[in-house]
Residue, then its C-alpha position, 0 to 999 in steps of 0.5 A: m214755227k217762229l212768228p218773225e218768220i212769218f212777218a219777214n221784211p216787216v215794213n211798219i215796225r213800230s218803235f216804243a222808248q222804255g216806260s212808253p205805253i203801248f195801249n191801256a186797258g179799255d182801249d179800242s183794239g184793231e191789232m195784236f203785236v209780235v215783239q222784234s226786240g226788247e220786253v213788254e210788260i202786261s199788267i192788269n190793275g197795276k199788277i205785272v201779269e206777264t213780260v213778253g219778249p222777242e218773238g212773242f206776241f200780245g193783244e191777240i185776245s181783244l183782236i180776236e174778240d173785237s173787244a176793249r183791251a183788258a190790259d195795259a202794255i208797257a214797253r219795260t225796255d225800248c223795243k220794236l214792235l210789229p202790228v198785226n191788223r184784223h186783216h192781216f190776222l185773219y189772212m194768217v189764220d186762212e193761209m197758214p193754219q200753223f199760225a192759229l195754232h202757234v197763237m192758241k197755244g200761246m193763249a193756253d200757256r197764258l191761260r196755264n200760268a194765270d191758273k198757277r198764279a191763282a192757285g198760289 
């Protein structure tokens, strides 16, 4: 399943210019983002930990936990993002269980990559 297929005809796409902050560590959560076009860098304490491109998503952990952001997200290139708020997220999990599995797979991939980086 590709996330953009789920969000056909989005009406609330947000555009960010290269270098623009999307959110900063410590910000309140409330939504995750699906990358429609462009790339977003995710960094922790100034170190880039991931680059998210088209069809990727980010910001889901603080949305799920209802906690402050743990990382910074900056537009690496001009990009278009689709925000997914908590209400929409819960609706998608309830109505399309494969959506939840897709998000969990993405989180597992990030954890696996973080383990590899930590191991050297």
